[in-house]
BANU-761413 format. One record per residue (C-alpha): x, y negated, z negated; residue number from 1; chain. Coordinates in nm, 4 decimals. Each point is the difference from the previous one (the first is absolute). Layout:
<rs>
- X / Y / Z / NUM / A
...
</rs>
This chain:
<rs>
- 1.1517 / 2.9050 / -1.1456 / 1 / A
- 0.1299 / 0.3153 / 0.1641 / 2 / A
- 0.3610 / 0.0592 / 0.0964 / 3 / A
- 0.0792 / 0.2847 / 0.2378 / 4 / A
- 0.3430 / 0.1557 / 0.0252 / 5 / A
- 0.0821 / 0.2473 / 0.2768 / 6 / A
- 0.2837 / 0.2478 / 0.0122 / 7 / A
- 0.1146 / 0.2958 / 0.2042 / 8 / A
- 0.0767 / -0.1470 / 0.3388 / 9 / A
- 0.3161 / 0.0766 / 0.1913 / 10 / A
- 0.1580 / 0.1497 / 0.3084 / 11 / A
- -0.1079 / 0.3467 / 0.1079 / 12 / A
- 0.0462 / 0.2037 / 0.3192 / 13 / A
- -0.2970 / 0.0766 / 0.2198 / 14 / A
- -0.1911 / 0.2963 / -0.1375 / 15 / A
- 0.1034 / -0.0822 / -0.3541 / 16 / A
- -0.2010 / -0.1016 / -0.3034 / 17 / A
- -0.0195 / -0.2892 / -0.2450 / 18 / A
- -0.2206 / -0.0794 / -0.2961 / 19 / A
- -0.0952 / -0.3561 / -0.0799 / 20 / A
- -0.1239 / -0.1107 / -0.3403 / 21 / A
- -0.1816 / -0.3150 / -0.1056 / 22 / A
- -0.0689 / -0.0959 / -0.3598 / 23 / A
- -0.2309 / -0.2770 / -0.1102 / 24 / A
- 0.0831 / -0.2023 / -0.3092 / 25 / A
- -0.1109 / -0.3208 / -0.1665 / 26 / A
- -0.2952 / -0.1218 / -0.1999 / 27 / A
- -0.2896 / 0.1854 / 0.1514 / 28 / A
- -0.2634 / 0.2510 / -0.0976 / 29 / A
- 0.1084 / 0.3283 / 0.1506 / 30 / A
- -0.3578 / 0.1192 / 0.0382 / 31 / A
- -0.0709 / -0.2917 / 0.2339 / 32 / A
- 0.2939 / 0.0715 / 0.2319 / 33 / A
- -0.1893 / 0.1094 / 0.3075 / 34 / A
- 0.1233 / 0.1150 / 0.3384 / 35 / A
- 0.3755 / 0.0222 / 0.0441 / 36 / A
- 0.1805 / 0.0724 / 0.3183 / 37 / A
- 0.2995 / -0.0155 / 0.2268 / 38 / A
- 0.0413 / -0.2245 / 0.2993 / 39 / A
- 0.2918 / -0.0270 / 0.2364 / 40 / A
- 0.1403 / -0.2572 / 0.2358 / 41 / A
- 0.2467 / 0.0788 / 0.2753 / 42 / A
- 0.2043 / -0.2738 / 0.1696 / 43 / A
- -0.2141 / -0.1988 / 0.2406 / 44 / A
- -0.3189 / 0.1769 / -0.1059 / 45 / A
- -0.2917 / -0.0819 / -0.2254 / 46 / A
- -0.0303 / 0.1469 / -0.3456 / 47 / A
- -0.2148 / 0.3131 / 0.0066 / 48 / A
- -0.1661 / 0.2240 / -0.2530 / 49 / A
- 0.1764 / 0.3320 / -0.0486 / 50 / A
- -0.2074 / 0.1551 / -0.2769 / 51 / A
- -0.2176 / -0.1002 / -0.2916 / 52 / A
- -0.1408 / 0.1659 / -0.3088 / 53 / A
- -0.2848 / -0.1057 / -0.2256 / 54 / A
- -0.0044 / 0.0325 / -0.3759 / 55 / A
- -0.1933 / 0.3249 / 0.0417 / 56 / A
- 0.2599 / 0.1287 / 0.2491 / 57 / A
- -0.1972 / -0.0397 / 0.3197 / 58 / A
- 0.2612 / -0.0374 / 0.2706 / 59 / A
- 0.0172 / -0.1602 / 0.3418 / 60 / A
- 0.2772 / 0.0365 / 0.2585 / 61 / A
- 0.1035 / -0.1601 / 0.3233 / 62 / A
- -0.0372 / 0.2450 / 0.2875 / 63 / A
- 0.3719 / -0.0236 / 0.0712 / 64 / A
- 0.0941 / 0.1498 / -0.3380 / 65 / A
- -0.2780 / 0.2533 / -0.0596 / 66 / A
- 0.1409 / 0.3410 / -0.0751 / 67 / A
- 0.3472 / -0.1394 / -0.0723 / 68 / A
- -0.0495 / -0.2479 / -0.2864 / 69 / A
- -0.1765 / 0.0547 / -0.3305 / 70 / A
- -0.1017 / -0.2741 / -0.2396 / 71 / A
- -0.0656 / 0.0739 / -0.3646 / 72 / A
- -0.0715 / -0.1948 / -0.3155 / 73 / A
- 0.0726 / 0.0311 / -0.3712 / 74 / A
- -0.2404 / -0.2320 / -0.1824 / 75 / A
- 0.1707 / 0.0568 / -0.3341 / 76 / A
- 0.3227 / -0.1409 / 0.1444 / 77 / A
- -0.1639 / -0.2599 / 0.2287 / 78 / A
- 0.2075 / 0.1544 / 0.2759 / 79 / A
- -0.0591 / 0.1185 / 0.3523 / 80 / A
- 0.2220 / 0.2159 / 0.2150 / 81 / A
- 0.0412 / 0.0536 / 0.3704 / 82 / A
- 0.1542 / 0.3293 / 0.1000 / 83 / A
- 0.1226 / -0.0334 / 0.3569 / 84 / A
- 0.0933 / 0.3153 / 0.1897 / 85 / A
- 0.0990 / 0.0652 / 0.3604 / 86 / A
- 0.1129 / -0.3583 / 0.0335 / 87 / A
- 0.0324 / -0.1494 / 0.3459 / 88 / A
- 0.1972 / -0.2958 / 0.1267 / 89 / A
- -0.3258 / -0.1890 / 0.0425 / 90 / A
- -0.0545 / 0.0196 / -0.3758 / 91 / A
- 0.2888 / -0.2427 / -0.0440 / 92 / A
- -0.1360 / -0.3095 / -0.1728 / 93 / A
- -0.0161 / -0.1927 / -0.3224 / 94 / A
- -0.2566 / 0.1720 / -0.2189 / 95 / A
- -0.2073 / -0.2147 / -0.2331 / 96 / A
- -0.2083 / 0.1067 / -0.2951 / 97 / A
- -0.3328 / -0.1761 / -0.0506 / 98 / A
- -0.2582 / 0.0029 / -0.2743 / 99 / A
- -0.3446 / -0.1470 / -0.0419 / 100 / A
- -0.0854 / -0.1386 / -0.3415 / 101 / A
- -0.3120 / -0.2002 / -0.0780 / 102 / A
- -0.0426 / -0.0993 / 0.3637 / 103 / A
- 0.3595 / -0.1131 / 0.0475 / 104 / A
- 0.2569 / 0.1847 / 0.2089 / 105 / A
- 0.3527 / 0.0268 / -0.1357 / 106 / A
- 0.3107 / 0.1005 / 0.1938 / 107 / A
- 0.3393 / 0.1415 / -0.0811 / 108 / A
- 0.3239 / -0.1299 / 0.1436 / 109 / A
- 0.0368 / 0.2877 / 0.2458 / 110 / A
- 0.2452 / 0.2836 / 0.0437 / 111 / A
- 0.1821 / 0.0831 / 0.3224 / 112 / A
- -0.0462 / 0.3402 / 0.1592 / 113 / A
- 0.2291 / 0.0761 / 0.2921 / 114 / A
- -0.0288 / 0.3219 / 0.1975 / 115 / A
- 0.2955 / 0.0775 / 0.2221 / 116 / A
- -0.0604 / 0.1920 / 0.3204 / 117 / A
</rs>
């Protein structure tokens, strides 16, 4: 079982920055915690992938955030981060952390990011 806890969301003006964190805990083998990532869901829209990172730090980004967001991972802490710079109003959403472990996807409870224009 994997529990994911996100932190770091909040209200920020357009052009500002935020850093999200997500830590995995529970009874699992850390070495088998595979791809982790961030998704977001804005009101009235489908959940979408923002960025993901494999255990070996291969990253993938949505086109809309390339060059502005950076995902990173600390395997020793079972934690991933999302550094978000140059935030835009369209980045406003609930951001969810996700992790793949032994073929099962786990989700965090979400953290709200609101960018004021």
